[in-house]
N, C-alpha and C positions, 0 to 999 in steps of 0.2 A: 520649273526647276529644273525635272528631270533631263529634262532636252537640252538648258543649258551647261549644267553639268558633264552630261553625256560629250557635248560641242568641245569645253573645255578640256577631257581629258582628252579626247584623242587629237586636239593642234596642241595642247603642249606632250603628248609621244611625238608626234611628227617633228614640234620642235627638236625633243631632243634626242630624236635616236638626227638628226641633220647635226646638231653638236657634236653627239660621241660619232658619228662617223670618220672626220678627223683622228681621230684619238686611239681607235681601230685600227685605220692605215699605218698609224708609225707607231704600233703596237712592237715593234720590233726594239726600240729604243726606250733610251729613257722615259722621255713624254710618259709612255703610260703608265711607268711606277710612280711618276711624280702626280700622274691622274689621278693612281686607285691610293695613295699615300696622302694625297688631297680628303678624299668618298675615305674613306677612313680615320683622320682627323672627325671630321663630318659628324660619323657616324658615332665617331665615339664622346664628340659633344651632345650628339639630340640621348643616348641612353644615360647621359649625364645626371642632363636636364630632367630626362622623366624620371630617375632615382631620385631631384632632388640636392645629388652631391655637384651639381656645377660649379659651386662659391667653393664648395670643399678642395682648397689647389694640394690637401694632400691628398688623393685622393686622384687630383685628376688631372696635377700633373706626368708623374709617372704616366696613367692610361695615354695621355696626349705621345710623348714622347715614344712609348711601345705602338699606336701605328703609324707615329709616322717613317717608324725604322724597317719592321715588318718590312711591308713593299720593296723595300729596296735591300734587305738583307737575302732576298727571299731570288734577286741576282747577283749576289755579294761577287760572282767570282769573274761576270760579265761586266756588271760595270765598274769595281772596281782592284779585279786582276787577282781578288783573294783566295788563293787556295783552299780552299773549306768548303763545305759540303751545304749548297744553301738551305734543306730543310733545317740538318741539325742544327745552324744557326739562328735559324728563328726557332726553333724548339728553348733554344735558350734564352732566347730572348721572355720569351712570354714566359718562362718561368722563375724570370730574375727578376719579370711586373708583377706574378705568383703572389712569389717571396719577400719583392718591397712593402707589397697591397695591405698582408699580414703583418709585417712589421710594422707597420701608419700606424695601423689598427692596433697591433699591442701598447703602444709607447705616446697613446692619443688619450691616454686617462679615460677614458669614456666617449668621449667625444665623438667619434665614430662609432656606429652601429657595423657590428663584423655581419651582422647576416644581410646589411641591405649592402657594403663594402662587393664578397664576395660575389655575392648577384652582379653590382655595377660589375666587378673586378673579369667575370664570366661572360655577361654578353655583351662585351665594348675584346676580349678576347677571339670567340663564336661572328662579329662583324667584322673584325680586320682580317682573320683569320680564312672566312670565306671570299672578304675581297682578294687578298692576295695571294687566294688558291686561284685566278681568274688566269696572273698570272706564272702560277705556279704549273696550267695545263695548256697556255699558251706556246713556253717555252721545251713539253717535251715533244719527241719525234713529233709530224705531220701535224703539232699542234695547231699553225697557225692556222691550218683549214678548219680541223675540229673545236676549235677551245669559241666558236660561235656560235658552238651548239649551245653551251649555259646560257644565254641571249636568247636564245630559239629558245628553249623551255620551258624556262621563265616567261615572257611574255609571248609569245603564244599561247600556251597556259591559261595565262590571265587574261588576255581576249578572249580565247574562247569559251572559256567559262562566264566570262561578265558576262557577253552574248547570249550563251546557254543558259542560265538561270533567269534572266531577262526574259527569254521565252521560253522557256519547258520549264522550270524553276517551280516543283509543291512543294518538294520533302526538302527540313533545313537540313542537314547536314551537322555542322553541332553551336546552337541555338545560344547555346552557351559561354561561344568564344565568339562567335564569328556568327549574329543573329541573320544575316543577309546571304547567307551562301546556304546552298543547296546542291543535295546529291545529286542531280542535273545537271547543274552546271561543274558540278568536280567532272561529270562522267564527259560529260560536252569538253571542257578542258583540254583531257588523257586523249579521248578520239582527235581532236585536233591539234595535242602533240606529234602524237605518231603520223598524221599526214605532214606535218610542218616539218618533221626529222627526214622520213624518205622523198619531200622533195629537194632539199636542201643537202642532204644525199648522191638524189639525181644529179643537180642540175651540178654541185659545188663538182663533191667528191671522185672518187673514183678507187671506187672499193672494189674485193671479188665477193661472191655471191655469202660466203658466210661472213664476212665482213657486216656485210647492207642486211641478215639475219639479229646479229649483235646487236645492233644501233635500234633493229627495230622493237626489240625485248628488252633495250635501254630506255626507247621513250614513254613508254607507259609507268617504271619508275621515276624518270625524270621529272616528268610531270605530278605524279603522287610526294615527294620529296620540297618540289616545287609548292605543291599546294600544302604543305609541312609548313615551309619555311613564312609564307604568308598567315599561316593559326596561329605560327607562338609566336609573333609579332604582335598579330590583335590578342591572343591570352594579355601581352605584357601592355601592350595598352592598356587596356578592358581591370587590369589591378593596379594600373598607377593610376584610373583614373581619364585616361587622355581620346582627345580624339585622332590627333596627329601628331610626329614626332615633330614636327617641323614646316613649316612654310617654306621653305626651302624653293618648292617644285611646287606651282599654282595647278588646282586642280589634282595631284597627287598626292601631297604634304611636305615630307623632307624624305634625305636619302634613303632608312632605312624604309619608310613607306614605298621606295619606289622600288630597291636593294636588296626586299627582304628575301624574295624569289630568290635573286642572282645567288646572296650568299648563300643560302642551304644548296642549290645545284652546285655550283663549282666545289662546294668541301664534297658533295656527295661523289659528282668524278671525282677527285683527285683522288678520293677514297678507292676508289673501284679502280682507277689506273693506279695506284702504287700496289692496291690485293694480284692484278693483273701481271705487274713486271714480277710478281713471286713467284705466277704460276709458274 
């Protein structure tokens, strides 16, 4: 059973990489926005299903609209020739969505659980903003060569943590959240990501010594954030008593099961880039 699961994960990962390559190649076009909007809508669907809010249209419809708009709003100036700050536009859409969600809860006459609805809204915003941050980083200066590091951090950490844990894992990391994850796996994932960051930098990027040092310093932080993103989704699944968020990707579950680390890493790197621009 273990070998079958491993084989399924590897085959699915290869197929997923083949399918996503054309999307990455056309990342400078509207194709990328459509792809991220589709992922965002599916992610929202999976969250709503997890929290049992899927059939509540008053909660679901605003979330779907927000998920579909943000990935396009992030490129509002480029796609629609609008003279607006894309980030500010996205913030406005998110704030409107949150306000509408609260208004709907107030006037639902007790039919909508405000705590559950608030959690659903928070997690939907988290997923959508995380996926849209990939576009934001892609459109920064030299973003075309830097944004793949989001996927490098998420996937290399996952792969090295999996095999390190399988081969050397003895000490449980956070058993109450994810029983199978080990300290050895976490360390292996972090070290593996540092190696992959260095390899990517040497093979693809042309950097100064200072920039190389910065990337090497960022690599372990990106890996740690990647693992936190994974653990966060594990905690949510454990809280609501589900094994996977969906069945869209055989061997991997749903979009949130596969992109949980990418969402966290992209948000982290976009924050870092934002802070660096202020210095």
